[in-house]
C-alpha positions in Angstrom: -55.7 4.5 1.0 -52.4 5.6 0.4 -51.2 7.4 -2.8 -48.0 6.5 -4.8 -46.9 10.2 -3.3 -47.5 8.3 0.4 -45.5 5.0 -0.8 -42.7 7.1 -1.9 -42.5 8.9 1.1 -42.8 5.7 3.4 -40.1 4.0 1.3 -37.5 7.2 0.9 -38.0 8.7 4.0 -37.2 8.4 7.8 -40.7 6.5 8.1 -39.6 3.3 6.1 -40.1 0.2 7.9 -37.7 -2.8 7.6 -39.0 -6.1 7.5 -38.2 -8.4 10.8 -35.0 -9.8 10.4 -34.9 -13.7 11.0 -32.5 -15.6 13.0 -30.4 -17.0 10.0 -30.2 -13.5 8.8 -29.3 -12.0 12.4 -26.4 -14.7 12.6 -25.3 -14.1 9.1 -24.8 -10.4 10.1 -22.6 -11.6 13.4 -20.8 -13.9 11.7 -19.7 -11.2 8.9 -19.6 -8.4 11.0 -17.8 -9.9 14.0 -15.8 -12.6 12.5 -12.3 -10.9 11.4 -11.9 -13.2 8.4 -10.7 -9.9 6.5 -8.1 -9.4 8.4 -6.3 -12.5 6.5 -6.0 -11.0 3.6 -5.1 -7.2 5.2 -2.5 -9.4 6.8 -1.2 -11.4 3.8 -0.6 -7.9 1.9 1.7 -6.6 4.4 5.2 -6.9 3.4 6.2 -7.1 7.3 4.6 -10.3 6.8 7.7 -12.1 5.1 9.6 -11.0 8.3 7.3 -12.0 10.8 7.1 -15.7 9.7 11.2 -16.1 10.0 11.1 -14.4 13.4 8.3 -16.9 14.5 10.4 -19.7 13.3 13.2 -18.3 14.9 11.4 -18.0 18.2 10.4 -21.6 18.0 14.0 -22.7 17.1 15.7 -20.8 20.2 12.7 -22.6 22.6 13.7 -25.9 21.6 17.6 -25.2 21.6 17.2 -23.9 25.2 15.2 -27.2 26.2 17.9 -29.8 24.2 20.8 -28.2 24.6 22.3 -27.9 28.3 23.1 -24.4 29.2 22.0 -23.0 26.0 21.3 -19.4 27.7 24.7 -19.2 29.4 26.3 -15.5 28.6 29.6 -17.3 27.6 27.5 -19.7 25.1 25.2 -16.8 24.0 28.5 -14.6 23.1 30.2 -17.4 21.0 26.9 -17.8 19.3 27.0 -13.9 18.5 30.8 -14.2 17.5 29.5 -16.9 14.7 26.7 -15.2 13.4 28.3 -11.9 13.2 31.1 -13.7 10.9 28.6 -15.8 8.9 26.4 -12.8 8.8 28.9 -10.6 7.0 28.7 -13.6 4.0 24.9 -13.9 4.3 24.6 -10.0 4.0 26.8 -10.1 0.9 25.0 -13.2 -1.1 21.4 -11.1 0.1 22.8 -8.2 -1.8 23.6 -10.1 -5.1 20.2 -12.1 -4.9 18.2 -8.6 -4.3 19.6 -7.5 -7.0 18.4 -10.6 -9.1 21.7 -12.7 -9.1 23.2 -15.7 -7.2 27.2 -16.2 -6.1 27.8 -19.7 -5.3 31.5 -18.8 -4.7 31.3 -17.4 -1.5 32.8 -20.0 0.4 35.8 -20.2 -1.8 36.3 -16.6 -1.5 35.9 -16.7 2.5 38.9 -18.8 2.2 41.1 -17.1 0.0 40.8 -13.8 2.0 40.9 -15.7 5.5 44.2 -16.7 3.3 45.0 -13.5 2.3 44.5 -11.7 5.9 46.9 -14.6 7.7 49.3 -14.3 4.7 50.5 -10.8 5.5 49.9 -10.7 9.5 52.1 -13.8 10.2 53.9 -14.0 6.9 54.5 -10.6 5.6 54.4 -9.1 9.1 52.2 -5.9 8.0 50.4 -3.9 10.6 47.3 -4.7 11.3 45.4 -2.2 9.6 47.6 -2.7 6.1 46.4 -6.6 6.8 42.8 -5.5 7.3 42.4 -3.2 4.3 45.0 -5.7 2.1 42.3 -8.5 3.1 39.1 -6.5 2.1 40.8 -5.5 -1.0 41.2 -9.1 -2.0 37.6 -9.9 -1.6 36.9 -6.6 -3.5 39.3 -8.1 -6.4 37.3 -11.4 -6.5 34.1 -9.5 -6.1 34.8 -7.5 -9.1 35.8 -10.6 -11.1 32.2 -12.2 -10.5 30.5 -8.8 -11.1 32.4 -8.2 -14.2 31.2 -11.6 -15.5 27.8 -11.6 -14.5 27.1 -7.6 -15.0 29.0 -6.3 -17.9 29.6 -9.6 -20.0 25.8 -10.5 -18.9 26.7 -14.4 -18.3 24.8 -16.9 -16.3 25.0 -15.6 -12.7 24.4 -19.3 -11.5 26.9 -21.0 -14.0 29.7 -18.3 -13.8 30.0 -18.0 -10.1 29.8 -22.1 -10.1 32.9 -22.0 -12.0 34.8 -19.4 -10.1 34.3 -21.4 -7.1 36.2 -24.1 -8.4 38.9 -21.4 -10.0 39.0 -19.8 -6.4 39.1 -22.7 -4.3 41.8 -24.5 -6.4 43.9 -21.1 -5.9 43.4 -21.7 -2.1 44.5 -25.0 -2.4 47.7 -24.0 -4.1 48.4 -21.3 -1.9 47.5 -23.0 1.2 49.4 -26.0 0.5 52.3 -23.8 -0.2 52.4 -21.5 3.1 50.6 -23.4 5.8 53.9 -24.2 7.6 54.8 -20.5 7.6 51.4 -20.0 8.4 51.4 -21.7 11.6 55.1 -21.1 13.0 54.7 -16.9 12.5 52.0 -16.1 15.2 51.9 -12.1 15.7 52.2 -10.4 18.6 49.4 -8.2 18.3 46.8 -7.2 21.0 44.9 -5.4 18.4 44.6 -8.7 15.9 44.1 -10.6 19.1 40.8 -8.1 20.2 39.4 -8.5 16.4 39.4 -12.1 16.4 38.6 -12.6 20.2 38.0 -9.3 22.1 34.5 -8.5 23.9 33.1 -5.0 24.5 30.1 -4.7 27.0 30.1 -8.5 26.9 29.4 -8.6 23.1 32.0 -10.1 20.9 34.0 -7.7 18.1 32.6 -9.3 15.1 28.7 -9.0 16.7 29.4 -4.8 17.2 30.8 -4.5 13.6 28.0 -6.7 12.0 25.4 -4.4 13.6 27.3 -1.2 12.4 27.3 -2.7 8.9 23.9 -4.1 9.0 22.6 -0.3 10.2 24.3 0.9 7.3 23.2 -2.0 4.6 19.7 -1.2 5.9 19.6 2.7 5.9 21.4 2.0 2.1 18.4 -0.3 0.9 15.3 1.6 2.5 16.7 5.3 2.3 19.3 5.7 -0.4 18.9 5.9 -4.3 21.2 3.1 -4.8 19.0 1.0 -2.7 15.8 1.8 -4.3 17.9 0.9 -7.9 18.9 -2.5 -6.4 15.4 -3.1 -5.6 14.3 -2.2 -8.9 16.9 -4.2 -11.1 15.9 -7.6 -8.8 12.4 -6.8 -9.7 12.6 -6.4 -13.5 15.5 -5.6 -14.9 14.6 -4.7 -18.1 11.9 -2.2 -16.4 14.9 -0.6 -14.3 16.8 -0.1 -17.8 14.4 1.3 -20.0 13.8 3.8 -16.6 17.5 4.9 -17.1 19.0 3.0 -14.1 22.9 1.8 -14.5 21.9 -1.8 -14.4 25.5 -3.0 -15.4 27.0 -1.1 -13.0 24.9 -1.4 -10.0 24.9 -5.7 -10.5 28.8 -5.0 -11.0 29.0 -2.8 -7.2 26.7 -5.3 -5.6 28.7 -8.3 -6.5 32.3 -6.3 -5.1 30.3 -5.0 -2.1 29.7 -9.1 -1.3 33.5 -9.7 -1.7 34.0 -7.0 0.9 31.8 -8.4 2.9 32.7 -11.9 2.8 36.4 -10.6 3.3 35.5 -9.0 6.4 33.8 -12.7 7.7 37.3 -14.1 6.7 39.3 -12.0 8.5 37.6 -12.3 11.8 37.8 -16.1 11.5 41.6 -15.5 10.6 42.0 -13.4 13.5 40.2 -15.9 15.6 41.5 -19.2 14.4 44.4 -18.2 12.5 44.4 -21.3 10.3 44.4 -22.1 6.9 43.0 -25.9 6.7 41.6 -27.5 3.5 38.1 -27.7 4.5 38.0 -24.0 5.3 34.9 -22.6 3.5 34.0 -25.7 2.1 30.1 -25.8 2.1 29.6 -22.5 3.1 27.6 -21.6 -0.2 25.0 -23.8 1.1 24.8 -22.5 4.6 24.5 -19.0 3.6 22.2 -19.8 0.7 19.8 -21.7 3.4 20.2 -18.8 5.8 19.4 -15.9 3.1 16.4 -18.3 1.5 15.3 -19.3 4.8 15.0 -15.4 6.3 12.8 -14.4 3.2 15.6 -13.1 0.5 13.9 -14.4 -3.0 15.7 -16.0 -5.3 13.8 -14.2 -7.9 15.3 -10.8 -7.0 13.8 -7.6 -6.1 12.4 -8.5 -2.2 14.5 -8.9 0.6 16.4 -7.0 3.9 18.8 -7.0 6.2 16.5 -8.4 9.1 15.6 -10.8 6.7 19.2 -12.0 6.1 19.9 -11.4 10.2 17.2 -13.5 11.0 17.9 -16.5 8.5 21.6 -16.8 9.8 20.6 -16.4 13.1 18.2 -19.7 12.9 20.3 -21.9 10.5 23.3 -21.2 13.2 21.3 -22.3 15.8 20.0 -25.4 14.0 23.6 -26.5 12.7 25.2 -25.8 16.3 22.6 -27.6 17.9 23.1 -30.5 15.6 26.6 -30.6 16.4 26.1 -29.9 20.4 23.9 -33.1 20.0 26.8 -35.2 18.5 24.8 -36.0 15.1 27.1 -37.0 12.5 28.1 -34.6 9.3 25.8 -35.8 7.1 23.1 -35.6 8.9 23.9 -31.8 9.4 24.0 -31.4 5.9 20.7 -33.5 5.3 19.0 -31.1 7.3 20.6 -27.8 5.6 19.8 -29.0 2.2 16.1 -29.9 3.5 15.6 -26.4 4.6 16.8 -25.1 1.8 14.3 -27.1 -0.5 12.0 -26.6 1.3 12.6 -22.7 1.9 12.9 -22.7 -2.1 9.8 -24.1 -2.7 7.8 -22.0 -0.7 9.5 -18.9 -1.5 8.8 -19.7 -5.6 5.6 -20.7 -5.0 4.4 -17.9 -3.1 6.5 -15.5 -5.1 4.2 -16.8 -7.8 0.7 -17.2 -6.4 0.9 -14.2 -3.8 -1.4 -11.4 -5.3 -3.9 -14.5 -6.9 -4.2 -15.7 -2.9 -4.5 -12.3 -1.3 -7.1 -11.7 -4.0 -9.0 -15.0 -2.8 -9.2 -13.7 0.6 -8.6 -10.1 1.0 -12.6 -9.3 -0.5 -14.6 -10.0 2.7 -18.2 -8.8 2.1 -20.3 -8.1 4.8 -24.2 -8.5 5.8 -26.3 -5.5 4.6 -30.0 -5.4 4.6 -31.8 -2.4 2.7 -35.2 -1.3 3.0 -38.1 -2.2 0.6 -37.1 -1.1 -2.6 -39.5 1.6 -4.2 -40.6 0.6 -7.8 -40.5 4.3 -9.2 -42.1 2.6 -12.5 -45.2 2.3 -10.7 -45.5 6.1 -9.0 -48.4 8.3 -11.0 -47.9 11.2 -8.7 -45.5 12.7 -5.9 -41.5 13.3 -6.4 -40.7 9.9 -7.7 -42.5 10.1 -11.1 -40.3 9.0 -14.1 -39.7 11.6 -16.5 -36.9 12.5 -19.2 -36.1 16.0 -18.2 -32.4 15.3 -18.6 -32.8 13.8 -21.6 -32.5 17.3 -23.6 -29.9 19.1 -21.8 -27.3 21.6 -23.5 -24.0 19.8 -23.6 -20.4 21.5 -22.6 -17.2 20.2 -23.7 -18.3 16.7 -25.4 -15.3 14.8 -26.2 -12.8 17.6 -25.1 -13.2 16.4 -21.3 -13.0 12.9 -19.4 -14.5 11.9 -16.3 -15.9 15.0 -14.6 -16.9 13.9 -11.7 -17.8 17.1 -10.5 -18.4 20.5 -11.5 -18.2 24.0 -9.7 -18.6 27.5 -11.2 -17.3 30.8 -10.0 -18.8 34.4 -9.8 -18.1 35.1 -13.3 -20.0 31.8 -14.7 -16.8 29.9 -15.8 -17.4 26.5 -15.2 -14.4 23.9 -13.7 -14.2 20.1 -13.6 -11.8 17.6 -13.2 -10.5 15.3 -15.8 -9.0 11.7 -15.0 -5.7 12.8 -16.8 -4.9 14.8 -13.7 -6.2 18.4 -14.9 -8.8 21.0 -13.6 -10.5 22.1 -16.7 -11.9 25.7 -17.0 -14.3 26.5 -19.9 -15.3 30.5 -20.1 -18.3 32.1 -19.9 -20.9 32.6 -22.0 -20.6 29.9 -24.4 -18.2 27.5 -23.0 -16.6 26.7 -26.1 -13.5 28.2 -25.0 -11.5 26.1 -22.9 -8.0 25.6 -20.8 -6.1 23.8 -18.7 -6.7 26.0 -15.0 -4.4 23.6 -13.0 -2.4 19.9 -13.3 -2.6 18.7 -10.2 -2.8 14.6 -10.7 -4.4 11.5 -10.0 -8.0 11.7 -10.2 -9.8 15.0 -9.3 -13.1 14.8 -7.6 -15.3 17.2 -5.0 -14.6 20.6 -5.9 -15.3 23.7 -3.6 -14.4 27.1 -3.3 -13.3 28.9 0.0 -13.6 32.6 1.1 -10.8 33.7 -0.9 -11.2 32.0 -3.7 -9.1 29.2 -3.7 -10.6 26.3 -5.4 -10.4 22.9 -3.1 -10.3 19.7 -4.5 -10.6 16.0 -3.4 -7.8 13.9 -5.4 -8.4 10.2 -5.0 -5.5 8.2 -4.3 -3.7 12.1 -3.1 -5.7 13.8 -0.8 -6.8 17.3 -0.6 -5.4 20.2 -2.4 -5.6 24.1 -3.2 -5.6 26.2 -6.7 -5.1 29.7 -5.8 -6.7 32.4 -8.0 -3.3 32.8 -9.7 -3.6 29.2 -10.4 -0.7 27.9 -8.0 -1.2 24.3 -6.9 -0.5 23.8 -3.2 -1.1 20.2 -1.4 -3.4 21.1 2.3 -3.3 17.3 3.2 -2.8 13.8 2.5 -3.0 12.0 5.6 -4.7 11.7 9.1 -4.2 9.9 12.1 -3.9 6.2 12.1 -6.3 4.2 14.0 -4.7 2.1 16.8 -6.7 -1.1 15.5 -6.1 -1.2 11.8 -4.3 -3.4 10.1 -4.0 -1.5 6.9 -2.1 2.0 7.2 -5.1 4.0 7.0 -3.8 7.3 7.8 -2.7 7.8 4.0 -5.8 9.2 2.2 -6.4 6.9 -0.4 -9.6 8.3 -1.9 -11.0 11.1 -0.9 -13.9 12.2 -3.0 -16.3 15.3 -2.0 -15.7 18.3 0.6 -17.4 21.3 1.7 -15.9 24.2 4.2 -17.2 25.3 7.4 -17.6 29.1 8.4 -14.7 29.1 10.5 -12.8 27.6 7.6 -12.3 23.8 8.8 -12.5 21.5 5.9 -14.9 18.5 6.3 -14.2 15.9 3.4 -15.2 12.2 2.9 -13.1 9.6 2.0 -15.0 6.4 0.4 -12.7 3.8 1.4 -9.5 3.4 3.3 -9.0 -0.4 2.0 -9.0 -0.1 -1.7 -7.7 2.2 -4.2 -9.3 4.3 -6.7 -9.4 1.9 -9.4 -11.0 -0.4 -7.3 -14.4 1.3 -5.8 -16.5 -1.2 -7.6 -14.9 -3.9 -4.8 -15.2 -1.4 -2.1 -19.4 -1.6 -3.5 -19.3 -5.5 -3.2 -17.8 -5.6 0.3 -20.3 -3.2 1.7 -18.3 -3.1 4.8 -18.1 0.2 6.1 -14.6 1.0 5.1 -15.2 5.1 4.8 -14.9 7.8 7.0 -15.4 11.6 7.0 -12.4 13.4 7.9 -11.8 17.2 9.0 -8.6 19.5 8.1 -8.2 22.3 10.3 -6.3 25.2 9.1 -6.4 26.8 12.6 -3.3 24.5 13.5 -2.8 22.7 10.5 -4.4 19.5 12.1 -6.4 16.6 10.2 -8.3 13.9 11.6 -10.5 11.5 11.0 -14.0 12.6 12.9 -16.3 9.6 11.8 -15.7 5.8 10.9 -17.3 3.0 9.6 -19.4 4.6 6.8 -20.5 2.7 3.8 -18.5 4.8 0.8 -19.4 8.0 2.2 -19.0 10.6 -0.6 -21.4 13.7 -0.9 -20.8 16.9 1.7 -22.9 19.8 2.3 -22.5 21.9 5.4 -25.9 22.2 6.8 -28.3 25.5 7.1 -27.2 26.0 10.9 -23.3 25.7 10.3 -22.8 23.4 13.0 -23.5 19.9 11.1 -23.2 18.5 7.7 -25.1 16.5 5.5 -23.2 13.8 3.9 -24.2 10.6 1.6 -23.5 6.7 2.1 -23.5 5.6 -1.4 -23.7 2.0 -0.3 -25.9 3.0 2.3 -28.4 4.6 0.0 -28.9 7.0 2.6 -28.6 10.5 3.4 -26.8 11.3 7.3 -26.5 14.5 9.4 -23.4 14.6 11.2 -23.0 17.8 14.3 -19.0 18.9 14.4 -20.3 21.3 17.1 -23.0 22.7 19.2 -25.1 21.5 21.8 -25.2 18.0 19.4 -21.6 17.5 18.8 -20.5 13.7 17.6 -24.1 12.9 17.3 -25.3 11.2 13.9 -28.8 11.7 12.5 -30.6 9.6 9.7 -32.5 12.2 7.3 -32.9 10.5 4.1 -33.2 6.6 4.3 -34.2 3.9 1.6 -33.4 5.9 -1.6 -34.3 4.1 -4.8 -30.9 4.7 -6.3 -27.2 5.1 -4.7 -26.7 8.8 -3.4 -23.2 11.0 -4.6 -22.8 14.8 -4.4 -24.7 16.9 -2.4 -24.9 20.5 -3.3 -27.2 23.8 -2.0 -30.0 24.6 -4.1 -31.3 28.3 -4.6 -34.3 27.6 -2.3 -32.2 26.6 0.8 -32.8 22.6 0.3 -30.3 20.7 -1.8 -29.4 18.7 -5.0 -28.6 15.2 -4.8 -27.1 12.9 -7.4 -28.1 9.2 -7.7 -25.0 7.4 -9.1 -26.9 4.4 -10.1 -30.2 2.7 -9.3 -31.2 -0.3 -7.0 -32.6 -3.5 -8.2 -34.2 -6.4 -6.4 -31.2 -9.2 -7.6 -28.4 -6.8 -6.1 -30.4 -6.0 -2.9 -30.9 -9.9 -2.4 -27.0 -10.3 -3.2 -26.5 -7.8 -0.4 -28.1 -10.2 2.1 -25.8 -12.8 0.8 -22.3 -12.4 1.9 -21.0 -15.9 0.8 -22.3 -15.3 -2.5 -20.5 -11.9 -3.3 -17.3 -13.5 -2.1 -17.8 -16.5 -4.4 -18.7 -14.2 -7.1 -15.5 -12.2 -6.4 -13.3 -14.9 -6.6 -14.4 -16.7 -9.5 -16.2 -14.1 -11.9 -14.4 -11.2 -13.7 -15.1 -7.8 -12.4 -16.8 -7.2 -15.9 -19.2 -10.0 -15.1 -20.2 -9.3 -11.5 -23.8 -8.4 -10.5 -24.0 -4.8 -10.4 -26.4 -2.0 -9.6 -27.8 -0.1 -12.8 -25.3 2.5 -13.5 -27.2 3.5 -16.7 -30.2 5.7 -15.5 -29.1 9.5 -14.8 -31.5 10.9 -12.1 -31.0 14.1 -9.7 -33.2 14.9 -6.5 -34.3 17.6 -4.4 -34.6 16.8 -0.6 -35.0 18.9 2.1 -32.8 18.8 5.6 -36.3 17.2 7.0 -35.9 14.4 4.7 -38.6 15.0 2.7 -38.2 14.2 -1.5 -39.4 17.2 -3.5 -38.8 16.4 -7.0 -36.4 14.1 -9.1 -35.0 14.9 -12.6 -34.7 11.6 -14.7 -32.4 10.7 -17.8 -34.2 7.1 -18.1 -31.6 4.9 -20.3 -28.8 7.5 -19.7 -28.7 8.8 -23.5 -27.0 12.1 -22.1 -25.9 11.6 -18.5 -25.7 7.9 -17.1 -24.2 7.6 -13.8 -24.9 11.4 -12.8 -22.0 11.9 -9.8 -22.5 15.7 -9.4 -24.9 18.4 -9.9 -24.3 22.4 -9.4 -26.8 24.9 -9.3 -26.1 28.3 -10.7 -28.2 31.3 -12.1 -31.4 29.0 -12.7 -29.5 26.3 -14.0 -28.1 22.6 -13.3 -24.6 22.1 -14.3 -24.5 17.8 -14.1 -20.9 15.9 -14.3 -20.2 12.4 -14.0 -17.2 10.0 -13.6 -18.0 7.9 -16.8 -18.9 10.8 -18.7 -17.0 13.1 -21.2 -19.1 16.2 -21.1 -20.9 18.1 -18.5 -25.1 19.1 -18.8 -26.6 22.0 -18.1 -30.2 21.8 -17.9 -32.8 25.1 -17.2 -34.2 24.8 -13.8 -38.1 26.3 -13.7 -38.9 29.0 -11.0 -35.1 28.7 -9.8 -33.2 32.2 -8.8 -31.2 33.6 -11.9 -29.0 35.3 -9.7 -27.8 32.7 -7.4 -24.0 31.6 -6.9 -23.7 29.1 -4.4 -20.3 29.9 -2.9 -21.4 34.0 -3.4 -24.1 33.2 -1.0 -22.4 30.4 1.2 -19.7 33.2 2.2 -22.2 36.0 2.3 -20.8 38.0 -1.0 -23.8 37.9 -2.9 
């Protein structure tokens, strides 16, 4: 007859037997493992999808136009399309800039007409040089834009109503001037090759206006994405009040955006004037609808704060192809305007609804649980003998720093017996021996300090959630070690950035092996990764010999504790959601192999650290329960729970029982230490043996525990022994 100890060994050791998998369970596992539904949320969360959709629409419009319009792909037709796109594109760029900053400009059509008139007046009537005429037209556009900018930016008038009024005023001025000078303009054609080149010139088969537009578009892209003024524009469009509170000159920036829009509109008017030399009454009429449709269809948000030059370009080409196609097919003008209006209303509706519900939609499809079947759950309450017998040994421990430290996820001690731990405020706190009453901020790093390890030179290496791997020298200087690794080619998410580096250890040659718990979620979202149980984690290696950082092991279920094994050629690591300890060989004859060391644990393992007798201590961050084990076999249930139930009401493991166990490299559990009910230390995330005591940390605790070990080496200092100094 098996004893309770035999049962414990069977349930928590390598010999645990999984029940046979049914056909339904196998199909469920395959469906949630191989069907790429989790990619949908990842794709929708990408900003580039907002550009990809208009690009796809552009490709469809090009294909349809090529089939319906004769000679659509002929070079001369393509060149003419590029010429028009260059002219209209300037106006769309200007309007896009105003929309990104949170405004609107309905007067662009009237400004286009006035700047066209200004260029013609200077060239045809006043006989100015080409350069002076171009600069004069641009100055006219700047003045018109400044009028809008002053009214909207400095006087804080409503952009829609203000620019609607200036549209009427500018159009009235244009009609008065064009009526008076149209005859002189028509009869004073200039004899200038430079002016003709601006209007009809071609270089390398591409019109002049398209070349200039390309230069301006590149400059605009750099401005919006690489320069501080571009970030200010985005910030103001996202939240004008927040931008103002952060010290951004909101009024001046809005004013300059309207001025820039006027200059860009003037550039379009100048090219149009040089090409057609006309000041007819219908110049610019309805242009505001055309360019607004192009901007919104390209993905420029009506709500502000979102947009790019690429989106403006794509929208311009789509609208131009549609309008030119309808004209070529002899569609009546009313139909043309109706189509534009329909497109504008549809695009605006999609933009508003998507902007309002984007996060909600993504949250419903992003979380994608996988099927996971754990082994038979060990009922520790029934164990009468053996390593898993319940006790309350951790109930009576000495408390360090109660109320003076928050979230000490890991603890470590130096050779002088001082205790170090991270806090949720981004500090590394040092408590001074022998009584640990005196404390100081050893270093301020930021983020959430997690795993800690000393190297040969007594540098304290720290894993920081959301930041990567950092080092603190004995002189208390903070240095960044690495914050990115190689990106996997099949990943939609950018997994080169280290999101949640959480524990580490250092090999004899200085290589640092550390775990990244998840590549899909941020530090505060770790419960969601647990709900998924998909295998989003990995082991990463930083090599100081060449400064490289690379991923050595992927597809792990929240890897956590890391400890160099006794052979110096492998590491022991915990898979928290897998309830197991594994071993990975990074060199030697078994390089690259992974072996199960301890399977089917009764709880969720966290940090691993060396014990004085050559074995290892392991923290259990929470205990398994039958209901949650069953839920892991039901991915659909967990998905519905994630979308319909608030996070604080999710079914979740028991994290109110503290437990630490000791195990061997062969996978034998030797003893367990419990704090039943978690009176002193619930959710233990780390422990560190030092001079006969065990120091306990917990990411939800506000204290560090100190427990006296029986029969432990009173001279054991982990990293002195690790580096041969003790």
